[in-house]
VOMIBA-266619 format. One record per residue (C-alpha): residue number from 0; residue in one letter; y, x, z. Coordinates in nm, 2 decimals, always signed. Last residue first. Layout:
REM residues N
<pavo num="NUM" residu="A" v="Y" u="X" w="Z"/>
...
This chain:
REM residues 342
<pavo num="341" residu="K" v="+2.55" u="+3.48" w="-4.69"/>
<pavo num="340" residu="K" v="+2.45" u="+3.12" w="-4.65"/>
<pavo num="339" residu="L" v="+2.08" u="+3.26" w="-4.70"/>
<pavo num="338" residu="N" v="+2.14" u="+3.52" w="-4.43"/>
<pavo num="337" residu="D" v="+2.25" u="+3.28" w="-4.18"/>
<pavo num="336" residu="I" v="+1.99" u="+3.03" w="-4.27"/>
<pavo num="335" residu="E" v="+1.74" u="+3.31" w="-4.20"/>
<pavo num="334" residu="K" v="+1.89" u="+3.41" w="-3.86"/>
<pavo num="333" residu="K" v="+1.87" u="+3.03" w="-3.76"/>
<pavo num="332" residu="L" v="+1.51" u="+3.02" w="-3.86"/>
<pavo num="331" residu="E" v="+1.42" u="+3.33" w="-3.67"/>
<pavo num="330" residu="N" v="+1.66" u="+3.14" w="-3.36"/>
<pavo num="329" residu="L" v="+1.44" u="+2.88" w="-3.35"/>
<pavo num="328" residu="Q" v="+1.12" u="+3.05" w="-3.38"/>
<pavo num="327" residu="K" v="+1.24" u="+3.17" w="-3.02"/>
<pavo num="326" residu="Y" v="+1.30" u="+2.84" w="-2.91"/>
<pavo num="325" residu="M" v="+1.01" u="+2.71" w="-3.02"/>
<pavo num="324" residu="D" v="+0.79" u="+3.00" w="-2.85"/>
<pavo num="323" residu="P" v="+0.99" u="+2.92" w="-2.56"/>
<pavo num="322" residu="L" v="+0.92" u="+2.54" w="-2.56"/>
<pavo num="321" residu="K" v="+0.56" u="+2.58" w="-2.59"/>
<pavo num="320" residu="P" v="+0.47" u="+2.49" w="-2.25"/>
<pavo num="319" residu="F" v="+0.72" u="+2.16" w="-2.27"/>
<pavo num="318" residu="I" v="+0.57" u="+2.01" w="-2.58"/>
<pavo num="317" residu="I" v="+0.28" u="+1.87" w="-2.43"/>
<pavo num="316" residu="S" v="+0.45" u="+1.73" w="-2.14"/>
<pavo num="315" residu="S" v="+0.67" u="+1.56" w="-2.34"/>
<pavo num="314" residu="K" v="+0.45" u="+1.37" w="-2.53"/>
<pavo num="313" residu="F" v="+0.32" u="+1.24" w="-2.18"/>
<pavo num="312" residu="F" v="+0.69" u="+1.17" w="-2.08"/>
<pavo num="311" residu="D" v="+0.73" u="+0.94" w="-2.42"/>
<pavo num="310" residu="K" v="+0.41" u="+0.75" w="-2.35"/>
<pavo num="309" residu="V" v="+0.57" u="+0.71" w="-2.00"/>
<pavo num="308" residu="P" v="+0.89" u="+0.55" w="-2.06"/>
<pavo num="307" residu="I" v="+1.15" u="+0.81" w="-1.88"/>
<pavo num="306" residu="A" v="+1.23" u="+0.90" w="-1.56"/>
<pavo num="305" residu="P" v="+1.48" u="+1.14" w="-1.44"/>
<pavo num="304" residu="A" v="+1.29" u="+1.28" w="-1.32"/>
<pavo num="303" residu="G" v="+0.95" u="+1.16" w="-1.47"/>
<pavo num="302" residu="M" v="+0.74" u="+0.81" w="-1.55"/>
<pavo num="301" residu="I" v="+0.81" u="+0.48" w="-1.67"/>
<pavo num="300" residu="K" v="+0.60" u="+0.17" w="-1.75"/>
<pavo num="299" residu="S" v="+0.84" u="-0.11" w="-1.75"/>
<pavo num="298" residu="D" v="+0.74" u="-0.50" w="-1.74"/>
<pavo num="297" residu="P" v="+1.05" u="-0.61" w="-1.60"/>
<pavo num="296" residu="K" v="+1.36" u="-0.39" w="-1.67"/>
<pavo num="295" residu="I" v="+1.46" u="-0.07" w="-1.48"/>
<pavo num="294" residu="N" v="+1.84" u="-0.03" w="-1.30"/>
<pavo num="293" residu="S" v="+1.95" u="+0.32" w="-1.28"/>
<pavo num="292" residu="I" v="+1.92" u="+0.64" w="-1.05"/>
<pavo num="291" residu="I" v="+1.51" u="+0.64" w="-1.09"/>
<pavo num="290" residu="G" v="+1.29" u="+0.95" w="-0.99"/>
<pavo num="289" residu="S" v="+0.97" u="+0.99" w="-1.09"/>
<pavo num="288" residu="Q" v="+0.70" u="+1.18" w="-0.82"/>
<pavo num="287" residu="A" v="+0.42" u="+1.00" w="-0.94"/>
<pavo num="286" residu="G" v="+0.43" u="+0.72" w="-1.25"/>
<pavo num="285" residu="I" v="+0.67" u="+0.40" w="-1.21"/>
<pavo num="284" residu="S" v="+0.47" u="+0.07" w="-1.31"/>
<pavo num="283" residu="S" v="+0.66" u="-0.25" w="-1.37"/>
<pavo num="282" residu="N" v="+0.59" u="-0.58" w="-1.29"/>
<pavo num="281" residu="D" v="+0.89" u="-0.74" w="-1.20"/>
<pavo num="280" residu="G" v="+1.23" u="-0.57" w="-1.27"/>
<pavo num="279" residu="I" v="+1.32" u="-0.26" w="-1.03"/>
<pavo num="278" residu="T" v="+1.70" u="-0.31" w="-0.95"/>
<pavo num="277" residu="I" v="+1.94" u="-0.05" w="-0.85"/>
<pavo num="276" residu="H" v="+2.18" u="-0.04" w="-0.54"/>
<pavo num="275" residu="G" v="+2.03" u="+0.31" w="-0.42"/>
<pavo num="274" residu="G" v="+1.85" u="+0.56" w="-0.61"/>
<pavo num="273" residu="L" v="+1.46" u="+0.56" w="-0.63"/>
<pavo num="272" residu="G" v="+1.23" u="+0.83" w="-0.54"/>
<pavo num="271" residu="V" v="+0.87" u="+0.83" w="-0.66"/>
<pavo num="270" residu="Q" v="+0.67" u="+1.03" w="-0.39"/>
<pavo num="269" residu="G" v="+0.33" u="+0.86" w="-0.49"/>
<pavo num="268" residu="G" v="+0.30" u="+0.63" w="-0.74"/>
<pavo num="267" residu="L" v="+0.49" u="+0.29" w="-0.72"/>
<pavo num="266" residu="V" v="+0.33" u="-0.03" w="-0.86"/>
<pavo num="265" residu="C" v="+0.55" u="-0.37" w="-0.91"/>
<pavo num="264" residu="N" v="+0.37" u="-0.71" w="-0.86"/>
<pavo num="263" residu="K" v="+0.72" u="-0.86" w="-0.81"/>
<pavo num="262" residu="G" v="+1.07" u="-0.67" w="-0.79"/>
<pavo num="261" residu="V" v="+1.22" u="-0.37" w="-0.60"/>
<pavo num="260" residu="K" v="+1.58" u="-0.46" w="-0.53"/>
<pavo num="259" residu="T" v="+1.78" u="-0.14" w="-0.39"/>
<pavo num="258" residu="S" v="+2.06" u="-0.21" w="-0.10"/>
<pavo num="257" residu="G" v="+2.01" u="+0.13" w="+0.06"/>
<pavo num="256" residu="S" v="+1.75" u="+0.40" w="-0.11"/>
<pavo num="255" residu="I" v="+1.37" u="+0.36" w="-0.15"/>
<pavo num="254" residu="G" v="+1.13" u="+0.68" w="-0.08"/>
<pavo num="253" residu="V" v="+0.84" u="+0.66" w="-0.20"/>
<pavo num="252" residu="Q" v="+0.61" u="+0.92" w="+0.00"/>
<pavo num="251" residu="S" v="+0.25" u="+0.74" w="-0.01"/>
<pavo num="250" residu="A" v="+0.18" u="+0.51" w="-0.23"/>
<pavo num="249" residu="M" v="+0.37" u="+0.17" w="-0.33"/>
<pavo num="248" residu="V" v="+0.18" u="-0.18" w="-0.40"/>
<pavo num="247" residu="T" v="+0.41" u="-0.50" w="-0.50"/>
<pavo num="246" residu="N" v="+0.26" u="-0.80" w="-0.41"/>
<pavo num="245" residu="E" v="+0.58" u="-1.00" w="-0.34"/>
<pavo num="244" residu="G" v="+0.91" u="-0.82" w="-0.41"/>
<pavo num="243" residu="I" v="+1.07" u="-0.55" w="-0.19"/>
<pavo num="242" residu="E" v="+1.45" u="-0.62" w="-0.08"/>
<pavo num="241" residu="V" v="+1.63" u="-0.28" w="+0.06"/>
<pavo num="240" residu="N" v="+1.93" u="-0.38" w="+0.28"/>
<pavo num="239" residu="H" v="+1.88" u="-0.05" w="+0.48"/>
<pavo num="238" residu="A" v="+1.63" u="+0.19" w="+0.42"/>
<pavo num="237" residu="V" v="+1.23" u="+0.19" w="+0.32"/>
<pavo num="236" residu="Q" v="+1.08" u="+0.51" w="+0.34"/>
<pavo num="235" residu="I" v="+0.70" u="+0.57" w="+0.31"/>
<pavo num="234" residu="L" v="+0.47" u="+0.78" w="+0.50"/>
<pavo num="233" residu="N" v="+0.16" u="+0.58" w="+0.45"/>
<pavo num="232" residu="D" v="+0.12" u="+0.34" w="+0.23"/>
<pavo num="231" residu="L" v="+0.28" u="+0.02" w="+0.17"/>
<pavo num="230" residu="K" v="+0.09" u="-0.33" w="+0.10"/>
<pavo num="229" residu="V" v="+0.37" u="-0.63" w="-0.03"/>
<pavo num="228" residu="G" v="+0.19" u="-0.94" w="+0.00"/>
<pavo num="227" residu="K" v="+0.45" u="-1.16" w="+0.10"/>
<pavo num="226" residu="R" v="+0.81" u="-1.02" w="+0.11"/>
<pavo num="225" residu="I" v="+0.94" u="-0.70" w="+0.30"/>
<pavo num="224" residu="I" v="+1.33" u="-0.79" w="+0.38"/>
<pavo num="223" residu="T" v="+1.62" u="-0.59" w="+0.47"/>
<pavo num="222" residu="A" v="+1.80" u="-0.84" w="+0.66"/>
<pavo num="221" residu="D" v="+2.17" u="-1.00" w="+0.73"/>
<pavo num="220" residu="M" v="+2.42" u="-0.72" w="+0.78"/>
<pavo num="219" residu="V" v="+2.39" u="-0.32" w="+0.79"/>
<pavo num="218" residu="A" v="+2.01" u="-0.40" w="+0.75"/>
<pavo num="217" residu="R" v="+1.72" u="-0.24" w="+0.94"/>
<pavo num="216" residu="D" v="+1.53" u="+0.04" w="+0.84"/>
<pavo num="215" residu="I" v="+1.14" u="+0.01" w="+0.76"/>
<pavo num="214" residu="A" v="+0.98" u="+0.34" w="+0.86"/>
<pavo num="213" residu="T" v="+0.64" u="+0.44" w="+0.78"/>
<pavo num="212" residu="N" v="+0.48" u="+0.68" w="+1.00"/>
<pavo num="211" residu="A" v="+0.08" u="+0.46" w="+0.95"/>
<pavo num="210" residu="G" v="+0.09" u="+0.23" w="+0.68"/>
<pavo num="209" residu="I" v="+0.25" u="-0.12" w="+0.65"/>
<pavo num="208" residu="E" v="+0.06" u="-0.41" w="+0.50"/>
<pavo num="207" residu="V" v="+0.19" u="-0.73" w="+0.43"/>
<pavo num="206" residu="D" v="+0.02" u="-1.06" w="+0.47"/>
<pavo num="205" residu="D" v="+0.26" u="-1.27" w="+0.56"/>
<pavo num="204" residu="E" v="+0.66" u="-1.18" w="+0.55"/>
<pavo num="203" residu="V" v="+0.85" u="-0.86" w="+0.70"/>
<pavo num="202" residu="I" v="+1.18" u="-0.94" w="+0.77"/>
<pavo num="201" residu="V" v="+1.41" u="-0.62" w="+0.92"/>
<pavo num="200" residu="I" v="+1.71" u="-0.72" w="+1.09"/>
<pavo num="199" residu="G" v="+2.09" u="-0.67" w="+1.06"/>
<pavo num="198" residu="M" v="+2.35" u="-0.52" w="+1.30"/>
<pavo num="197" residu="Q" v="+2.34" u="-0.14" w="+1.16"/>
<pavo num="196" residu="P" v="+2.69" u="+0.00" w="+1.34"/>
<pavo num="195" residu="I" v="+2.83" u="+0.23" w="+1.07"/>
<pavo num="194" residu="K" v="+2.84" u="+0.61" w="+1.28"/>
<pavo num="193" residu="K" v="+3.12" u="+0.80" w="+1.24"/>
<pavo num="192" residu="Y" v="+3.08" u="+1.15" w="+1.01"/>
<pavo num="191" residu="V" v="+3.31" u="+1.41" w="+1.06"/>
<pavo num="190" residu="G" v="+3.55" u="+1.60" w="+0.86"/>
<pavo num="189" residu="E" v="+3.87" u="+1.36" w="+0.88"/>
<pavo num="188" residu="E" v="+3.63" u="+1.05" w="+0.83"/>
<pavo num="187" residu="P" v="+3.34" u="+1.03" w="+0.66"/>
<pavo num="186" residu="A" v="+3.16" u="+0.69" w="+0.70"/>
<pavo num="185" residu="F" v="+2.81" u="+0.69" w="+0.82"/>
<pavo num="184" residu="G" v="+2.53" u="+0.45" w="+0.77"/>
<pavo num="183" residu="F" v="+2.11" u="+0.58" w="+0.72"/>
<pavo num="182" residu="G" v="+1.99" u="+0.26" w="+0.85"/>
<pavo num="181" residu="D" v="+1.91" u="+0.18" w="+1.25"/>
<pavo num="180" residu="S" v="+1.52" u="+0.16" w="+1.28"/>
<pavo num="179" residu="G" v="+1.39" u="-0.21" w="+1.23"/>
<pavo num="178" residu="V" v="+1.04" u="-0.18" w="+1.16"/>
<pavo num="177" residu="V" v="+0.86" u="+0.18" w="+1.24"/>
<pavo num="176" residu="A" v="+0.49" u="+0.30" w="+1.18"/>
<pavo num="175" residu="G" v="+0.35" u="+0.52" w="+1.42"/>
<pavo num="174" residu="A" v="-0.01" u="+0.37" w="+1.40"/>
<pavo num="173" residu="H" v="-0.06" u="+0.08" w="+1.12"/>
<pavo num="172" residu="I" v="+0.12" u="-0.25" w="+1.07"/>
<pavo num="171" residu="I" v="-0.12" u="-0.51" w="+0.96"/>
<pavo num="170" residu="C" v="+0.00" u="-0.85" w="+0.88"/>
<pavo num="169" residu="N" v="-0.17" u="-1.14" w="+0.89"/>
<pavo num="168" residu="N" v="+0.11" u="-1.39" w="+0.98"/>
<pavo num="167" residu="G" v="+0.45" u="-1.24" w="+0.92"/>
<pavo num="166" residu="I" v="+0.65" u="-1.00" w="+1.12"/>
<pavo num="165" residu="K" v="+1.02" u="-1.07" w="+1.24"/>
<pavo num="164" residu="C" v="+1.28" u="-0.81" w="+1.37"/>
<pavo num="163" residu="G" v="+1.54" u="-0.88" w="+1.65"/>
<pavo num="162" residu="P" v="+1.47" u="-0.60" w="+1.84"/>
<pavo num="161" residu="Y" v="+1.31" u="-0.31" w="+1.73"/>
<pavo num="160" residu="I" v="+0.92" u="-0.32" w="+1.62"/>
<pavo num="159" residu="K" v="+0.70" u="+0.07" w="+1.68"/>
<pavo num="158" residu="A" v="+0.38" u="+0.15" w="+1.66"/>
<pavo num="157" residu="G" v="+0.24" u="+0.40" w="+1.86"/>
<pavo num="156" residu="A" v="-0.07" u="+0.22" w="+1.86"/>
<pavo num="155" residu="Y" v="-0.17" u="-0.06" w="+1.63"/>
<pavo num="154" residu="V" v="+0.01" u="-0.35" w="+1.56"/>
<pavo num="153" residu="I" v="-0.24" u="-0.64" w="+1.42"/>
<pavo num="152" residu="T" v="-0.16" u="-0.99" w="+1.30"/>
<pavo num="151" residu="N" v="-0.34" u="-1.28" w="+1.37"/>
<pavo num="150" residu="E" v="-0.03" u="-1.54" w="+1.39"/>
<pavo num="149" residu="G" v="+0.31" u="-1.41" w="+1.34"/>
<pavo num="148" residu="I" v="+0.55" u="-1.16" w="+1.53"/>
<pavo num="147" residu="Q" v="+0.86" u="-1.20" w="+1.63"/>
<pavo num="146" residu="A" v="+1.14" u="-0.98" w="+1.79"/>
<pavo num="145" residu="G" v="+1.39" u="-1.10" w="+2.04"/>
<pavo num="144" residu="D" v="+1.40" u="-0.82" w="+2.28"/>
<pavo num="143" residu="G" v="+1.15" u="-0.54" w="+2.11"/>
<pavo num="142" residu="I" v="+0.78" u="-0.50" w="+2.08"/>
<pavo num="141" residu="Y" v="+0.66" u="-0.16" w="+2.13"/>
<pavo num="140" residu="S" v="+0.35" u="+0.01" w="+2.12"/>
<pavo num="139" residu="H" v="+0.21" u="+0.27" w="+2.31"/>
<pavo num="138" residu="P" v="-0.15" u="+0.12" w="+2.33"/>
<pavo num="137" residu="Y" v="-0.26" u="-0.15" w="+2.09"/>
<pavo num="136" residu="V" v="-0.07" u="-0.52" w="+2.00"/>
<pavo num="135" residu="Q" v="-0.34" u="-0.78" w="+1.88"/>
<pavo num="134" residu="V" v="-0.25" u="-1.10" w="+1.77"/>
<pavo num="133" residu="N" v="-0.47" u="-1.41" w="+1.79"/>
<pavo num="132" residu="D" v="-0.18" u="-1.64" w="+1.86"/>
<pavo num="131" residu="A" v="+0.16" u="-1.58" w="+1.82"/>
<pavo num="130" residu="V" v="+0.41" u="-1.31" w="+1.98"/>
<pavo num="129" residu="K" v="+0.73" u="-1.42" w="+2.04"/>
<pavo num="128" residu="A" v="+0.99" u="-1.16" w="+2.23"/>
<pavo num="127" residu="G" v="+1.24" u="-1.30" w="+2.40"/>
<pavo num="126" residu="D" v="+1.25" u="-1.03" w="+2.69"/>
<pavo num="125" residu="A" v="+1.02" u="-0.69" w="+2.56"/>
<pavo num="124" residu="I" v="+0.67" u="-0.65" w="+2.50"/>
<pavo num="123" residu="Y" v="+0.56" u="-0.28" w="+2.59"/>
<pavo num="122" residu="A" v="+0.20" u="-0.17" w="+2.51"/>
<pavo num="121" residu="F" v="+0.14" u="+0.12" w="+2.80"/>
<pavo num="120" residu="A" v="-0.23" u="-0.07" w="+2.82"/>
<pavo num="119" residu="A" v="-0.31" u="-0.30" w="+2.54"/>
<pavo num="118" residu="V" v="-0.20" u="-0.60" w="+2.46"/>
<pavo num="117" residu="Y" v="-0.45" u="-0.86" w="+2.29"/>
<pavo num="116" residu="V" v="-0.37" u="-1.23" w="+2.20"/>
<pavo num="115" residu="N" v="-0.65" u="-1.52" w="+2.26"/>
<pavo num="114" residu="Q" v="-0.34" u="-1.79" w="+2.27"/>
<pavo num="113" residu="G" v="+0.05" u="-1.71" w="+2.21"/>
<pavo num="112" residu="L" v="+0.24" u="-1.50" w="+2.42"/>
<pavo num="111" residu="Q" v="+0.63" u="-1.57" w="+2.49"/>
<pavo num="110" residu="A" v="+0.84" u="-1.31" w="+2.64"/>
<pavo num="109" residu="K" v="+1.09" u="-1.42" w="+2.90"/>
<pavo num="108" residu="E" v="+0.82" u="-1.30" w="+3.18"/>
<pavo num="107" residu="S" v="+0.85" u="-0.95" w="+3.04"/>
<pavo num="106" residu="V" v="+0.50" u="-0.79" w="+2.90"/>
<pavo num="105" residu="Y" v="+0.45" u="-0.45" w="+3.03"/>
<pavo num="104" residu="S" v="+0.08" u="-0.27" w="+3.03"/>
<pavo num="103" residu="M" v="-0.08" u="-0.06" w="+3.30"/>
<pavo num="102" residu="P" v="-0.32" u="-0.33" w="+3.32"/>
<pavo num="101" residu="E" v="-0.46" u="-0.49" w="+3.01"/>
<pavo num="100" residu="I" v="-0.38" u="-0.85" w="+2.88"/>
<pavo num="99" residu="G" v="-0.63" u="-1.02" w="+2.74"/>
<pavo num="98" residu="T" v="-0.82" u="-1.03" w="+2.40"/>
<pavo num="97" residu="K" v="-1.02" u="-0.77" w="+2.23"/>
<pavo num="96" residu="K" v="-1.21" u="-0.85" w="+1.87"/>
<pavo num="95" residu="P" v="-1.58" u="-0.88" w="+1.76"/>
<pavo num="94" residu="K" v="-1.62" u="-0.75" w="+1.41"/>
<pavo num="93" residu="S" v="-1.70" u="-1.03" w="+1.20"/>
<pavo num="92" residu="K" v="-1.40" u="-0.96" w="+1.05"/>
<pavo num="91" residu="E" v="-1.43" u="-0.63" w="+0.91"/>
<pavo num="90" residu="V" v="-1.78" u="-0.73" w="+0.79"/>
<pavo num="89" residu="V" v="-1.59" u="-1.01" w="+0.56"/>
<pavo num="88" residu="D" v="-1.34" u="-0.77" w="+0.45"/>
<pavo num="87" residu="L" v="-1.60" u="-0.52" w="+0.37"/>
<pavo num="86" residu="L" v="-1.76" u="-0.79" w="+0.12"/>
<pavo num="85" residu="I" v="-1.43" u="-0.93" w="-0.05"/>
<pavo num="84" residu="A" v="-1.31" u="-0.57" w="-0.12"/>
<pavo num="83" residu="L" v="-1.68" u="-0.47" w="-0.27"/>
<pavo num="82" residu="A" v="-1.62" u="-0.80" w="-0.49"/>
<pavo num="81" residu="A" v="-1.28" u="-0.68" w="-0.57"/>
<pavo num="80" residu="Y" v="-1.42" u="-0.33" w="-0.68"/>
<pavo num="79" residu="A" v="-1.69" u="-0.54" w="-0.86"/>
<pavo num="78" residu="N" v="-1.48" u="-0.74" w="-1.09"/>
<pavo num="77" residu="P" v="-1.67" u="-1.02" w="-1.27"/>
<pavo num="76" residu="V" v="-1.99" u="-0.98" w="-1.10"/>
<pavo num="75" residu="R" v="-2.32" u="-0.85" w="-1.15"/>
<pavo num="74" residu="V" v="-2.58" u="-0.76" w="-0.88"/>
<pavo num="73" residu="L" v="-2.79" u="-0.52" w="-0.96"/>
<pavo num="72" residu="T" v="-3.11" u="-0.41" w="-0.81"/>
<pavo num="71" residu="A" v="-3.16" u="-0.02" w="-0.77"/>
<pavo num="70" residu="G" v="-3.44" u="+0.18" w="-1.01"/>
<pavo num="69" residu="I" v="-3.20" u="+0.21" w="-1.29"/>
<pavo num="68" residu="P" v="-3.39" u="+0.24" w="-1.64"/>
<pavo num="67" residu="Q" v="-3.12" u="+0.44" w="-1.89"/>
<pavo num="66" residu="E" v="-2.86" u="+0.28" w="-2.14"/>
<pavo num="65" residu="A" v="-2.75" u="+0.02" w="-1.87"/>
<pavo num="64" residu="V" v="-2.48" u="-0.21" w="-2.00"/>
<pavo num="63" residu="F" v="-2.19" u="-0.32" w="-1.76"/>
<pavo num="62" residu="D" v="-2.00" u="-0.62" w="-1.89"/>
<pavo num="61" residu="N" v="-2.08" u="-0.82" w="-1.56"/>
<pavo num="60" residu="N" v="-1.90" u="-0.56" w="-1.39"/>
<pavo num="59" residu="V" v="-2.15" u="-0.37" w="-1.13"/>
<pavo num="58" residu="L" v="-2.22" u="-0.41" w="-0.75"/>
<pavo num="57" residu="V" v="-2.53" u="-0.21" w="-0.68"/>
<pavo num="56" residu="I" v="-2.80" u="-0.29" w="-0.40"/>
<pavo num="55" residu="S" v="-3.07" u="-0.09" w="-0.31"/>
<pavo num="54" residu="A" v="-2.91" u="+0.23" w="-0.27"/>
<pavo num="53" residu="K" v="-3.13" u="+0.52" w="-0.41"/>
<pavo num="52" residu="T" v="-2.86" u="+0.64" w="-0.64"/>
<pavo num="51" residu="D" v="-2.99" u="+0.83" w="-1.00"/>
<pavo num="50" residu="Y" v="-2.94" u="+0.58" w="-1.24"/>
<pavo num="49" residu="I" v="-2.60" u="+0.49" w="-1.10"/>
<pavo num="48" residu="Y" v="-2.46" u="+0.81" w="-1.09"/>
<pavo num="47" residu="N" v="-2.44" u="+0.85" w="-1.41"/>
<pavo num="46" residu="T" v="-2.15" u="+0.61" w="-1.44"/>
<pavo num="45" residu="Y" v="-1.92" u="+0.77" w="-1.19"/>
<pavo num="44" residu="K" v="-1.66" u="+0.85" w="-1.46"/>
<pavo num="43" residu="P" v="-1.70" u="+0.46" w="-1.59"/>
<pavo num="42" residu="N" v="-1.49" u="+0.36" w="-1.25"/>
<pavo num="41" residu="A" v="-1.62" u="+0.05" w="-1.10"/>
<pavo num="40" residu="L" v="-1.98" u="+0.09" w="-0.98"/>
<pavo num="39" residu="F" v="-2.07" u="-0.01" w="-0.64"/>
<pavo num="38" residu="T" v="-2.27" u="+0.05" w="-0.33"/>
<pavo num="37" residu="L" v="-2.50" u="-0.16" w="-0.05"/>
<pavo num="36" residu="T" v="-2.73" u="+0.03" w="+0.16"/>
<pavo num="35" residu="G" v="-3.08" u="-0.02" w="+0.27"/>
<pavo num="34" residu="P" v="-3.22" u="+0.30" w="+0.07"/>
<pavo num="33" residu="K" v="-2.92" u="+0.55" w="+0.06"/>
<pavo num="32" residu="G" v="-2.69" u="+0.61" w="-0.17"/>
<pavo num="31" residu="E" v="-2.49" u="+0.94" w="-0.20"/>
<pavo num="30" residu="E" v="-2.31" u="+0.96" w="-0.55"/>
<pavo num="29" residu="I" v="-2.27" u="+0.57" w="-0.53"/>
<pavo num="28" residu="K" v="-2.11" u="+0.57" w="-0.20"/>
<pavo num="27" residu="S" v="-2.25" u="+0.40" w="+0.04"/>
<pavo num="26" residu="F" v="-2.27" u="+0.03" w="+0.28"/>
<pavo num="25" residu="N" v="-2.48" u="-0.09" w="+0.55"/>
<pavo num="24" residu="N" v="-2.76" u="-0.38" w="+0.60"/>
<pavo num="23" residu="V" v="-2.93" u="-0.44" w="+0.26"/>
<pavo num="22" residu="E" v="-3.18" u="-0.64" w="+0.15"/>
<pavo num="21" residu="V" v="-3.39" u="-0.69" w="-0.15"/>
<pavo num="20" residu="D" v="-3.48" u="-1.05" w="-0.24"/>
<pavo num="19" residu="P" v="-3.33" u="-1.06" w="-0.58"/>
<pavo num="18" residu="N" v="-3.58" u="-0.81" w="-0.71"/>
<pavo num="17" residu="G" v="-3.38" u="-0.73" w="-0.99"/>
<pavo num="16" residu="D" v="-3.08" u="-0.82" w="-1.26"/>
<pavo num="15" residu="V" v="-2.88" u="-1.07" w="-1.01"/>
<pavo num="14" residu="S" v="-2.62" u="-1.28" w="-1.08"/>
<pavo num="13" residu="G" v="-2.29" u="-1.38" w="-0.94"/>
<pavo num="12" residu="N" v="-2.06" u="-1.58" w="-0.77"/>
<pavo num="11" residu="L" v="-1.96" u="-1.36" w="-0.49"/>
<pavo num="10" residu="F" v="-2.13" u="-1.55" w="-0.22"/>
<pavo num="9" residu="H" v="-2.40" u="-1.65" w="-0.46"/>
<pavo num="8" residu="A" v="-2.47" u="-1.30" w="-0.59"/>
<pavo num="7" residu="L" v="-2.49" u="-1.14" w="-0.21"/>
<pavo num="6" residu="Q" v="-2.74" u="-1.42" w="-0.10"/>
<pavo num="5" residu="K" v="-2.97" u="-1.34" w="-0.38"/>
<pavo num="4" residu="A" v="-2.93" u="-0.94" w="-0.32"/>
<pavo num="3" residu="S" v="-3.04" u="-1.02" w="+0.01"/>
<pavo num="2" residu="F" v="-2.80" u="-0.94" w="+0.33"/>
<pavo num="1" residu="S" v="-2.82" u="-0.81" w="+0.66"/>
<pavo num="0" residu="M" v="-2.62" u="-0.78" w="+0.95"/>
């Protein structure tokens, strides 16, 4: 499938600088661009590559100003990175999708399957499960009793959806993800820990992506809730009765303790740890490896363990290596002051 610069600009509501008829049929990184491919420039760190790239078309932001001649044709758009995402999505959706139930899979007679569903070999769909139209269930996946999977959702190989859990439309559940495992609930009694049954479910709303080997625990009661548009990276732990607000994104190895509520449009860096029973306000950004043990107000930008405002963290980071010398100077000043007092 080939596209000209003129066609791309029309589709992306952009404009063309250069040859509008040049065509591309693949993608490439800007530093490794090849003729006949499309690349993009969004991060200023890569600007120097645009002058030498062999890619035929480069997506750039409208405000990009060239300081040297450029051999490639430019397609100017409001947001080059977002435009690339749109094009990649178009290509992905154009690929043929599998349908039908393969031999060696198990689909209960009490399960309900919609139209154009794909169930791969060794997948298991239990009693009372509801799988909507255009769902794809890959090998070794498990859809538990009474679980619900919404339209156009993909359940990749080895993912497990426990009984009663609900997955919305247009979701992606990556390989090895577990939705609905028991929360970490135990009551100490006479020197031993007695398991607290986890009677709730997990609700995953529409347009959510759950990364490989991420675990989302079912609630003790009611539901653990992942709201619309949330994107979870690989290897994330979401404990029981957590609620994650719309369009929040989390990088790998984030851990969220029980009953914590994360607001809308939040960004959590890798290895962030959230304590239990706290609230993270809407639009907050939390830097990588931060530890949060108390409520965070909306629109906060914090970092560290325990976390502090990000500007204070960076200022403190500059001082940390100097602390031994500062401590030595402080002791010397203390001695001088003691001598002056005498």
